[in-house]
C-alpha positions as CSV (number, residue, x, y, z in Angstrom):
1,X,-107.7,-57.1,32.5
2,X,-104.8,-55.3,34.2
3,X,-103.5,-58.6,35.6
4,X,-103.6,-60.2,32.1
5,X,-101.7,-57.2,30.6
6,X,-99.1,-57.4,33.4
7,X,-98.6,-61.2,32.8
8,X,-98.1,-60.6,29.0
9,X,-95.5,-57.9,29.7
10,X,-93.8,-60.2,32.2
11,X,-93.7,-63.1,29.8
12,X,-92.3,-60.9,27.1
13,X,-89.6,-59.7,29.5
14,X,-88.6,-63.2,30.3
15,X,-88.3,-64.0,26.6
16,X,-86.1,-61.0,25.9
17,X,-83.9,-61.9,28.9
18,X,-83.5,-65.5,27.5
19,X,-82.7,-64.1,24.1
20,X,-80.0,-61.8,25.5
21,X,-78.5,-64.7,27.5
22,X,-78.3,-66.9,24.4
23,X,-76.8,-64.1,22.4
24,X,-74.1,-63.4,25.0
25,X,-73.2,-67.1,25.2
26,X,-72.9,-67.3,21.4
27,X,-70.6,-64.2,21.4
28,X,-68.5,-65.7,24.2
29,X,-68.0,-68.9,22.3
30,X,-66.9,-67.0,19.1
31,X,-64.4,-65.0,21.2
32,X,-63.0,-68.2,22.8
33,X,-62.6,-70.0,19.4
34,X,-60.9,-66.9,17.9
35,X,-58.5,-66.6,20.9
36,X,-57.6,-70.3,20.6
37,X,-56.8,-69.9,16.9
38,X,-54.6,-66.9,17.6
39,X,-52.7,-68.8,20.2
40,X,-52.2,-71.8,17.8
41,X,-50.8,-69.5,15.2
42,X,-48.4,-67.8,17.6
43,X,-47.0,-71.1,18.9
44,X,-46.5,-72.5,15.4
45,X,-49.4,-74.9,15.4
46,X,-50.9,-73.5,12.2
47,X,-50.3,-75.3,9.0
48,X,-48.4,-74.1,6.0
49,X,-44.9,-72.7,5.3
50,X,-43.4,-69.3,5.8
51,X,-41.1,-69.8,2.8
52,X,-42.4,-68.8,-0.6
53,X,-41.4,-72.1,-2.1
54,X,-43.9,-74.2,-0.1
55,X,-43.1,-77.5,1.6
56,X,-43.5,-80.3,-1.0
57,X,-42.1,-83.6,0.2
58,X,-41.4,-87.1,-1.2
59,X,-43.8,-89.7,0.1
60,X,-42.6,-93.0,-1.2
61,X,-39.2,-93.3,0.6
62,X,-38.4,-96.3,2.8
63,X,-38.2,-96.2,6.6
64,X,-34.7,-95.5,7.8
65,X,-33.0,-98.3,9.8
66,X,-31.2,-96.7,12.7
67,X,-30.2,-93.1,13.4
68,X,-28.9,-90.6,11.0
69,X,-25.6,-89.0,12.1
70,X,-25.9,-86.3,9.4
71,X,-28.8,-84.7,11.3
72,X,-26.6,-84.1,14.4
73,X,-23.7,-82.9,12.3
74,X,-26.0,-80.4,10.6
75,X,-27.5,-79.3,14.0
76,X,-24.0,-78.5,15.3
77,X,-23.2,-76.1,12.5
78,X,-25.7,-73.6,14.0
79,X,-24.2,-73.5,17.5
80,X,-22.3,-70.5,18.8
81,X,-23.1,-68.4,15.7
82,X,-25.0,-65.6,17.4
83,X,-28.3,-66.8,16.0
84,X,-31.2,-65.4,18.0
85,X,-34.6,-67.0,18.8
86,X,-37.6,-65.5,17.0
87,X,-40.9,-66.7,15.6
88,X,-41.1,-63.9,13.1
89,X,-40.9,-64.2,9.3
90,X,-37.7,-65.7,8.1
91,X,-37.5,-68.0,11.0
92,X,-36.0,-70.8,8.8
93,X,-33.2,-68.6,7.4
94,X,-32.4,-67.9,3.8
95,X,-34.3,-70.2,1.3
96,X,-32.3,-72.6,-0.9
97,X,-29.2,-72.5,1.1
98,X,-27.4,-74.7,3.7
99,X,-25.5,-73.8,6.8
100,X,-25.5,-70.9,9.2
101,X,-24.4,-68.2,6.7
102,X,-27.0,-65.5,6.5
103,X,-29.2,-66.9,9.3
104,X,-30.0,-64.2,12.0
105,X,-32.7,-65.9,14.0
106,X,-34.8,-69.2,14.1
107,X,-37.5,-70.6,16.3
108,X,-37.7,-74.3,17.3
109,X,-39.3,-75.4,14.0
110,X,-37.2,-73.2,11.9
111,X,-34.1,-74.8,13.4
112,X,-35.4,-78.3,12.9
113,X,-36.6,-77.6,9.4
114,X,-33.2,-76.2,8.4
115,X,-31.3,-79.1,10.1
116,X,-33.3,-81.7,8.3
117,X,-33.0,-79.8,5.0
118,X,-29.2,-79.7,5.4
119,X,-29.2,-83.4,6.1
120,X,-31.1,-84.0,2.9
121,X,-34.2,-85.3,4.6
122,X,-36.5,-82.4,3.6
123,X,-36.6,-80.6,0.2
124,X,-34.8,-77.3,0.0
125,X,-36.9,-74.2,0.8
126,X,-39.1,-76.2,3.2
127,X,-40.1,-74.4,6.4
128,X,-42.5,-76.4,8.6
129,X,-44.5,-75.6,11.7
130,X,-44.9,-78.1,14.6
131,X,-48.2,-79.4,13.3
132,X,-46.6,-79.8,9.8
133,X,-43.8,-81.9,11.4
134,X,-46.5,-84.1,13.1
135,X,-48.3,-84.8,9.8
136,X,-45.3,-84.8,7.4
137,X,-44.8,-87.9,5.3
138,X,-41.0,-87.4,5.8
139,X,-41.3,-88.5,9.4
140,X,-42.9,-91.3,11.3
141,X,-44.1,-91.3,14.9
142,X,-42.5,-94.3,16.5
143,X,-43.3,-93.7,20.2
144,X,-46.2,-92.1,22.1
145,X,-45.1,-92.7,25.7
146,X,-42.0,-91.9,27.7
147,X,-41.2,-95.6,28.2
148,X,-41.4,-96.3,24.5
149,X,-39.3,-93.3,23.6
150,X,-36.5,-94.3,26.0
151,X,-36.1,-97.7,24.4
152,X,-36.3,-96.5,20.8
153,X,-34.8,-93.1,20.4
154,X,-31.7,-92.6,18.4
155,X,-29.6,-89.5,17.3
156,X,-31.5,-87.7,14.5
157,X,-35.0,-88.3,15.9
158,X,-37.1,-85.5,17.2
159,X,-39.6,-85.1,20.1
160,X,-42.8,-83.1,19.9
161,X,-44.5,-81.4,22.9
162,X,-47.8,-79.7,23.5
163,X,-48.6,-76.4,25.3
164,X,-49.7,-78.0,28.5
165,X,-52.4,-75.3,29.1
166,X,-55.2,-77.8,29.7
167,X,-55.6,-81.1,31.5
168,X,-55.5,-84.7,30.4
169,X,-54.8,-85.4,26.7
170,X,-55.5,-81.8,25.8
171,X,-52.1,-80.9,27.3
172,X,-50.4,-82.4,24.2
173,X,-52.1,-80.1,21.7
174,X,-51.8,-77.6,20.2
175,X,-48.1,-78.3,19.7
176,X,-45.6,-75.8,21.2
177,X,-42.1,-77.2,20.9
178,X,-39.8,-79.5,19.0
179,X,-36.3,-80.7,20.0
180,X,-33.8,-82.9,18.3
181,X,-32.4,-85.9,20.1
182,X,-28.7,-86.1,20.1
183,X,-28.0,-89.1,22.3
184,X,-27.9,-90.1,26.0
185,X,-25.6,-89.0,28.8
186,X,-26.2,-91.2,31.8
187,X,-29.8,-90.7,32.9
188,X,-30.1,-87.4,30.8
189,X,-30.4,-86.7,27.2
190,X,-28.4,-84.5,24.8
191,X,-30.9,-82.1,23.2
192,X,-30.5,-79.7,20.3
193,X,-33.1,-77.0,20.1
194,X,-33.9,-73.3,19.5
195,X,-35.9,-71.6,22.2
196,X,-36.7,-73.1,25.6
197,X,-34.4,-71.5,28.2
198,X,-31.4,-71.1,26.0
199,X,-32.4,-68.6,23.3
200,X,-31.3,-69.5,19.8
201,X,-29.9,-72.8,18.6
202,X,-28.0,-74.6,21.4
203,X,-27.2,-78.0,22.8
204,X,-28.0,-78.9,26.4
205,X,-28.0,-82.1,28.5
206,X,-31.0,-82.5,30.7
207,X,-34.0,-84.8,31.5
208,X,-36.2,-84.1,28.5
209,X,-39.3,-85.4,30.3
210,X,-38.6,-83.4,33.5
211,X,-40.1,-80.1,34.6
212,X,-43.6,-81.1,33.6
213,X,-42.6,-81.8,30.0
214,X,-43.5,-85.5,30.4
215,X,-47.2,-84.8,30.6
216,X,-46.9,-82.7,27.4
217,X,-45.0,-85.3,25.4
218,X,-46.8,-86.1,22.1
219,X,-44.4,-88.3,20.3
220,X,-41.0,-89.4,19.1
221,X,-40.5,-89.1,15.4
222,X,-37.9,-90.5,13.0
223,X,-37.0,-89.6,9.4
224,X,-38.6,-92.0,6.9
225,X,-35.6,-92.2,4.7
226,X,-31.8,-92.5,5.0
227,X,-29.7,-89.4,4.7
228,X,-27.3,-91.1,2.4
229,X,-30.0,-92.1,-0.1
230,X,-32.1,-88.9,0.0
231,X,-32.5,-86.6,-2.9
232,X,-33.5,-82.9,-2.9
233,X,-36.5,-81.6,-4.8
Protein backbone atom coordinates (compact mmCIF):
# COMPACT_ATOMS: atom_id res chain seq x y z
CA UNK A 1 0.00 0.00 0.00
CA UNK A 2 2.81 2.41 0.88
CA UNK A 3 4.46 1.69 -2.48
CA UNK A 4 1.20 2.49 -4.28
CA UNK A 5 0.81 5.79 -2.39
CA UNK A 6 4.43 6.66 -3.12
CA UNK A 7 3.93 6.00 -6.85
CA UNK A 8 0.78 8.15 -6.90
CA UNK A 9 2.63 11.04 -5.25
CA UNK A 10 5.51 10.55 -7.70
CA UNK A 11 3.19 10.63 -10.72
CA UNK A 12 1.49 13.78 -9.44
CA UNK A 13 4.86 15.40 -8.95
CA UNK A 14 5.86 14.67 -12.54
CA UNK A 15 2.57 16.12 -13.79
CA UNK A 16 3.06 19.34 -11.82
CA UNK A 17 6.62 19.65 -13.11
CA UNK A 18 5.40 19.26 -16.70
CA UNK A 19 2.69 21.87 -16.12
CA UNK A 20 5.26 24.28 -14.72
CA UNK A 21 7.60 23.76 -17.70
CA UNK A 22 4.79 24.38 -20.20
CA UNK A 23 3.69 27.51 -18.34
CA UNK A 24 7.24 28.89 -18.29
CA UNK A 25 7.64 28.20 -22.03
CA UNK A 26 4.36 30.00 -22.76
CA UNK A 27 5.43 33.03 -20.69
CA UNK A 28 8.80 33.10 -22.50
CA UNK A 29 7.08 33.10 -25.91
CA UNK A 30 4.83 36.00 -24.84
CA UNK A 31 7.88 37.98 -23.66
CA UNK A 32 9.73 37.37 -26.94
CA UNK A 33 6.76 38.46 -29.07
CA UNK A 34 6.30 41.60 -26.96
CA UNK A 35 10.00 42.47 -27.21
CA UNK A 36 9.95 42.02 -30.99
CA UNK A 37 6.95 44.33 -31.30
CA UNK A 38 8.67 46.99 -29.20
CA UNK A 39 11.80 46.81 -31.37
CA UNK A 40 9.70 47.12 -34.52
CA UNK A 41 7.98 50.24 -33.21
CA UNK A 42 11.28 51.82 -32.19
CA UNK A 43 12.87 51.26 -35.59
CA UNK A 44 9.88 52.67 -37.45
CA UNK A 45 8.53 49.36 -38.68
CA UNK A 46 5.09 49.94 -37.21
CA UNK A 47 2.31 51.06 -39.52
CA UNK A 48 0.51 54.37 -39.42
CA UNK A 49 1.42 58.03 -39.35
CA UNK A 50 2.67 60.34 -36.64
CA UNK A 51 0.95 63.28 -38.30
CA UNK A 52 -2.63 64.05 -37.27
CA UNK A 53 -3.73 64.30 -40.89
CA UNK A 54 -3.10 60.63 -41.71
CA UNK A 55 -1.41 59.36 -44.84
CA UNK A 56 -4.02 59.06 -47.61
CA UNK A 57 -2.52 58.61 -51.08
CA UNK A 58 -3.63 58.48 -54.71
CA UNK A 59 -3.62 54.97 -56.13
CA UNK A 60 -4.38 55.30 -59.85
CA UNK A 61 -1.38 57.33 -61.06
CA UNK A 62 0.81 56.00 -63.90
CA UNK A 63 4.32 54.60 -63.41
CA UNK A 64 6.93 57.31 -63.87
CA UNK A 65 9.36 56.87 -66.77
CA UNK A 66 12.83 57.84 -65.58
CA UNK A 67 14.09 59.64 -62.52
CA UNK A 68 12.52 62.64 -60.89
CA UNK A 69 14.99 65.50 -60.42
CA UNK A 70 12.56 67.33 -58.12
CA UNK A 71 13.21 64.71 -55.43
CA UNK A 72 16.92 65.48 -55.24
CA UNK A 73 16.27 69.22 -55.41
CA UNK A 74 13.93 68.85 -52.44
CA UNK A 75 16.41 66.66 -50.57
CA UNK A 76 19.11 69.32 -50.86
CA UNK A 77 16.97 72.00 -49.21
CA UNK A 78 17.40 70.23 -45.84
CA UNK A 79 21.20 70.03 -45.88
CA UNK A 80 23.34 72.18 -43.57
CA UNK A 81 20.29 73.58 -41.77
CA UNK A 82 21.21 72.29 -38.30
CA UNK A 83 18.41 69.70 -38.38
CA UNK A 84 19.11 66.91 -35.90
CA UNK A 85 18.29 63.20 -36.10
CA UNK A 86 15.49 61.93 -33.86
CA UNK A 87 12.75 59.29 -33.95
CA UNK A 88 10.51 61.19 -31.55
CA UNK A 89 7.15 62.77 -32.41
CA UNK A 90 7.32 65.51 -35.03
CA UNK A 91 9.97 63.57 -36.94
CA UNK A 92 8.45 64.78 -40.25
CA UNK A 93 8.54 68.45 -39.34
CA UNK A 94 5.57 70.84 -39.40
CA UNK A 95 2.46 69.54 -41.16
CA UNK A 96 1.16 71.17 -44.35
CA UNK A 97 4.39 73.01 -45.10
CA UNK A 98 7.35 72.62 -47.43
CA UNK A 99 11.05 73.25 -46.99
CA UNK A 100 13.31 73.29 -43.93
CA UNK A 101 11.66 76.22 -42.14
CA UNK A 102 10.46 75.11 -38.70
CA UNK A 103 12.04 71.65 -38.94
CA UNK A 104 14.21 70.85 -35.90
CA UNK A 105 14.76 67.11 -36.28
CA UNK A 106 13.88 64.18 -38.56
CA UNK A 107 14.57 60.46 -38.71
CA UNK A 108 15.23 58.59 -41.96
CA UNK A 109 11.55 58.10 -42.83
CA UNK A 110 10.62 61.61 -41.74
CA UNK A 111 13.23 63.01 -44.12
CA UNK A 112 12.09 60.79 -46.99
CA UNK A 113 8.42 61.58 -46.31
CA UNK A 114 9.03 65.31 -46.36
CA UNK A 115 11.23 65.19 -49.47
CA UNK A 116 8.63 63.24 -51.46
CA UNK A 117 5.92 65.59 -50.16
CA UNK A 118 7.92 68.61 -51.29
CA UNK A 119 8.37 67.01 -54.72
CA UNK A 120 4.60 66.51 -54.99
CA UNK A 121 4.78 62.71 -54.85
CA UNK A 122 2.99 62.32 -51.52
CA UNK A 123 -0.01 64.20 -50.17
CA UNK A 124 0.76 67.02 -47.75
CA UNK A 125 0.74 66.05 -44.07
CA UNK A 126 1.88 62.50 -44.92
CA UNK A 127 4.41 61.01 -42.49
CA UNK A 128 5.28 57.40 -43.30
CA UNK A 129 7.21 54.68 -41.48
CA UNK A 130 9.56 52.26 -43.27
CA UNK A 131 6.88 49.57 -43.51
CA UNK A 132 4.46 52.17 -44.90
CA UNK A 133 6.96 53.11 -47.62
CA UNK A 134 7.26 49.43 -48.55
CA UNK A 135 3.50 49.00 -48.93
CA UNK A 136 2.57 52.46 -50.24
CA UNK A 137 0.78 52.65 -53.58
CA UNK A 138 2.80 55.81 -54.30
CA UNK A 139 5.94 53.70 -54.85
CA UNK A 140 6.79 50.51 -56.71
CA UNK A 141 9.56 48.05 -55.83
CA UNK A 142 11.55 47.63 -59.05
CA UNK A 143 14.55 45.63 -57.78
CA UNK A 144 15.12 43.06 -55.04
CA UNK A 145 18.81 42.23 -55.61
CA UNK A 146 21.97 44.31 -55.72
CA UNK A 147 22.60 43.36 -59.35
CA UNK A 148 19.13 44.50 -60.39
CA UNK A 149 19.39 47.74 -58.44
CA UNK A 150 22.72 48.68 -60.02
CA UNK A 151 21.23 48.46 -63.51
CA UNK A 152 17.95 50.21 -62.72
CA UNK A 153 18.46 52.89 -60.09
CA UNK A 154 17.93 56.54 -60.98
CA UNK A 155 18.00 59.77 -58.96
CA UNK A 156 14.80 60.05 -56.94
CA UNK A 157 14.54 56.33 -56.13
CA UNK A 158 14.92 55.03 -52.57
CA UNK A 159 16.51 51.92 -51.07
CA UNK A 160 15.07 50.06 -48.09
CA UNK A 161 17.13 48.00 -45.62
CA UNK A 162 16.33 45.58 -42.80
CA UNK A 163 17.74 45.42 -39.27
CA UNK A 164 20.13 42.54 -39.93
CA UNK A 165 19.63 41.07 -36.45
CA UNK A 166 18.82 37.58 -37.76
CA UNK A 167 20.16 35.24 -40.42
CA UNK A 168 18.99 34.52 -43.95
CA UNK A 169 15.90 36.33 -45.31
CA UNK A 170 15.03 37.49 -41.78
CA UNK A 171 17.89 40.00 -42.02
CA UNK A 172 15.73 42.11 -44.31
CA UNK A 173 12.81 42.62 -41.91
CA UNK A 174 11.74 44.40 -39.82
CA UNK A 175 12.87 47.42 -41.79
CA UNK A 176 15.32 49.80 -40.18
CA UNK A 177 16.56 52.37 -42.71
CA UNK A 178 15.64 54.18 -45.91
CA UNK A 179 18.00 56.21 -48.12
CA UNK A 180 17.43 58.33 -51.22
CA UNK A 181 19.51 57.57 -54.31
CA UNK A 182 21.08 60.68 -55.82
CA UNK A 183 23.25 59.20 -58.55
CA UNK A 184 26.57 57.42 -59.08
CA UNK A 185 30.12 58.61 -58.53
CA UNK A 186 32.50 56.06 -59.99
CA UNK A 187 31.94 52.80 -58.14
CA UNK A 188 30.13 54.55 -55.29
CA UNK A 189 26.68 56.06 -54.87
CA UNK A 190 25.48 59.52 -53.86
CA UNK A 191 23.13 58.95 -50.94
CA UNK A 192 20.79 61.37 -49.16
CA UNK A 193 19.66 60.24 -45.72
CA UNK A 194 18.96 61.19 -42.12
CA UNK A 195 20.62 58.97 -39.56
CA UNK A 196 23.28 56.41 -40.30
CA UNK A 197 26.66 57.78 -39.24
CA UNK A 198 25.95 61.37 -40.22
CA UNK A 199 23.23 62.55 -37.84
CA UNK A 200 20.45 64.62 -39.42
CA UNK A 201 19.82 65.12 -43.16
CA UNK A 202 23.08 64.87 -45.10
CA UNK A 203 24.54 63.67 -48.39
CA UNK A 204 27.40 61.17 -48.59
CA UNK A 205 29.19 59.22 -51.30
CA UNK A 206 29.86 55.59 -50.41
CA UNK A 207 29.15 52.00 -51.40
CA UNK A 208 25.54 51.67 -50.31
CA UNK A 209 25.85 47.86 -50.24
CA UNK A 210 29.10 47.83 -48.26
CA UNK A 211 29.63 47.27 -44.54
CA UNK A 212 27.16 44.39 -44.36
CA UNK A 213 24.30 46.47 -45.78
CA UNK A 214 24.09 44.27 -48.88
CA UNK A 215 22.73 41.32 -46.91
CA UNK A 216 20.06 43.61 -45.42
CA UNK A 217 18.94 45.12 -48.74
CA UNK A 218 15.19 44.68 -49.20
CA UNK A 219 14.43 46.60 -52.36
CA UNK A 220 14.82 49.57 -54.69
CA UNK A 221 11.66 51.66 -55.03
CA UNK A 222 10.53 54.31 -57.52
CA UNK A 223 7.67 56.84 -57.35
CA UNK A 224 4.65 55.66 -59.31
CA UNK A 225 3.95 59.05 -60.85
CA UNK A 226 5.84 61.92 -62.41
CA UNK A 227 6.57 64.95 -60.23
CA UNK A 228 5.41 67.34 -62.96
CA UNK A 229 1.97 65.75 -63.18
CA UNK A 230 1.36 65.10 -59.48
CA UNK A 231 -1.37 66.79 -57.49
CA UNK A 232 -1.59 67.27 -53.74
CA UNK A 233 -4.57 66.03 -51.75
